[in-house]
C-alpha positions in Angstrom: -16.8 -0.9 4.3 -13.3 0.0 3.5 -11.0 -1.2 1.1 -7.6 -0.9 2.5 -4.7 -1.0 -0.7 -0.9 -2.1 -0.9 1.0 -0.9 -3.5 3.9 -2.8 -4.9 5.0 -5.0 -7.6 4.3 -8.7 -8.5 7.1 -11.1 -8.3 9.2 -13.0 -6.4 12.1 -10.6 -7.5 10.2 -7.7 -5.7 9.7 -9.2 -2.9 10.9 -6.8 0.1 11.9 -3.9 -2.1 11.1 -0.4 -0.8 8.5 -0.2 -3.7 6.5 -2.9 -2.2 6.2 -1.4 1.5 2.6 -1.1 0.6 2.3 -4.7 0.0 4.4 -5.4 3.4 1.8 -3.6 5.4 -1.4 -5.0 4.1 0.6 -8.6 4.7 1.3 -7.7 8.0 -2.4 -6.2 8.8 -4.1 -9.3 6.9 -1.8 -11.5 9.4 -2.9 -9.7 12.2 -6.4 -9.8 11.7 -6.7 -13.3 10.7 -7.6 -13.3 7.3 -4.4 -13.5 4.8 -4.2 -12.8 1.7 -4.1 -15.6 -0.6 -6.7 -15.4 -3.5 -5.7 -13.8 -6.9 -9.2 -12.5 -8.5 -8.4 -12.1 -12.2 -12.0 -9.6 -12.3 -9.7 -7.3 -10.0 -6.4 -8.3 -11.4 -5.6 -8.8 -7.7 -4.9 -10.2 -4.6 -7.6 -9.8 -2.2 -8.7 -10.8 1.2 -12.3 -10.0 3.3 -12.9 -9.8 6.9 -14.2 -7.5 9.8 -11.7 -4.7 11.4 -13.4 -3.3 14.4 -17.0 -4.3 13.3 -16.4 -3.2 10.1 -15.9 -5.1 6.9 -12.9 -4.7 5.1 -11.4 -5.6 1.6 -8.0 -6.3 1.2 -6.2 -5.9 -1.7 -2.7 -6.2 -3.6 -3.2 -5.2 -7.3 -1.1 -7.1 -9.5 -0.6 -4.7 -12.0 2.8 -3.7 -11.5 3.4 0.0 -9.7 2.4 2.3 -12.5 -1.2 0.6 -13.3 -2.6 0.1 -10.0 -5.5 2.2 -10.2 -7.2 -0.3 -13.2 -7.2 -2.8 -9.8 -8.4 -0.5 -7.6 -11.3 1.1 -10.0 -12.3 -2.5 -10.6 -13.0 -3.6 -7.0 -14.2 0.1 -6.4 -17.2 -0.9 -9.3 -17.8 -3.8 -8.3 -18.4 -3.3 -4.3 -19.8 0.0 -4.8 -17.3 1.6 -2.3 -16.8 5.5 -2.4 -13.4 6.9 -2.9 -13.4 8.3 0.4 -13.7 4.8 2.1 -10.5 3.7 0.6 -6.6 3.6 2.1 -4.0 3.5 -0.1 -0.7 2.6 1.6 2.4 2.7 -0.3 6.6 3.5 -0.2 7.8 7.3 -0.1 11.2 8.2 -0.6 10.6 11.9 0.8 9.7 10.6 4.3 12.5 8.6 6.2 13.1 5.7 7.0 10.8 4.7 10.0 8.5 7.3 9.7 5.2 7.3 8.1 2.5 10.1 7.6 -1.3 10.1 6.7 -2.8 12.0 4.2 -6.3 12.7 2.1 -7.1 14.8 -0.5 -3.6 15.5 -2.0 -1.4 15.3 -5.1 0.6 12.1 -5.9 3.4 13.4 -4.8 5.9 12.1 -7.3 4.3 8.5 -7.2 3.1 7.0 -10.5 1.4 4.3 -8.5 -0.6 6.9 -6.6 -1.2 9.1 -9.5 -2.9 5.6 -11.7 -5.4 5.6 -9.0 -6.0 9.4 -9.5 -6.3 9.0 -13.0 -8.3 6.0 -13.0 -11.2 7.1 -10.5 -11.1 10.6 -11.6 -10.6 12.0 -7.5 -8.0 12.6 -5.6 -10.4 12.0 -2.6 -8.7 9.1 -0.8 -6.4 8.6 2.2 -3.1 7.4 1.9 -0.8 6.2 4.4 3.0 7.2 3.3 5.7 4.8 4.9 8.9 6.2 4.4 12.3 4.6 2.6 14.6 6.6 2.5 17.2 5.7 5.3 20.8 5.1 4.4 20.8 6.0 0.6 23.4 7.2 -1.3 22.1 10.1 -3.4 24.0 9.3 -6.4 21.4 6.2 -6.8 18.9 6.9 -9.0 15.2 7.0 -7.2 13.8 4.9 -9.8 16.5 2.1 -8.7 17.0 2.6 -5.4 13.1 2.0 -4.6 13.4 -1.8 -6.8 16.2 -2.6 -4.1 15.9 -5.1 -1.1 15.2 -3.0 2.1 18.9 -4.5 4.7 17.7 -6.9 7.2 17.8 -3.3 9.7 15.8 -1.4 7.6 13.1 -4.0 7.8 13.4 -3.8 11.3 12.4 -0.1 11.2 9.7 -0.9 8.4 8.0 -3.3 11.1 7.8 -1.0 13.7 6.4 1.3 11.6 4.0 -0.8 10.0 3.2 -1.6 13.6 2.3 1.6 14.6 0.2 2.0 11.4 -2.0 -0.4 12.7 -2.1 1.0 16.1 -3.3 4.7 15.2 -5.4 3.5 12.0 -7.1 -0.1 12.9 -8.2 -0.4 16.0 -6.3 -3.6 17.0 -3.3 -4.4 18.9 
C-alpha cells in the first residue's frame, strides 16, 4: 500500500496558490485514476480517497491541518493503516526549483519547507519520497517568500503547473 500526500493549506482563499501545488497535484492524480478526493476524515484531519494504481492500493491525502502542521495528519494516517514511511510520497511546492520543473528526492532534509519539517518531526524519519514542484516563475525577489507562496498562480503559470503534474503522473505512477 502506498500513501500519496499533497501538501497545501485548506480553504477557498488558498486555492490555486503556489503553496498548494501539492493539493493541485493530488487532485489531478485522483481525477485521472477516478477516485476523487471529496471526503473529509476527522480522525486524520485530512481529505482522503482510496483506489488502485498499477495493481497497488493507494491512499491519496490532503492534510487539512495547514501546511506547517501537516505531519500530524500524515502520522495519523500512517499509524491507522500501518504504512511504513518509505511507502509514502509527499508532493509539495519548492521555491528553489524553477517553475515548470520538478525533482524527486528520498531521505533528504526538509530543505526549508516547514510542511516537510512537520512530517519529519512527527514521523521521526526523513525516509520517504518527496516530489518537489518548482514554483519560482516570474518572482519579484523583493516580495518575501512567505508572501509569494500564498499568491495565486497566473494563468500562464497554471499551464506550466498542469504540464509538470502530467509529467509527474507519467514518470511516477505508470498510467496515461
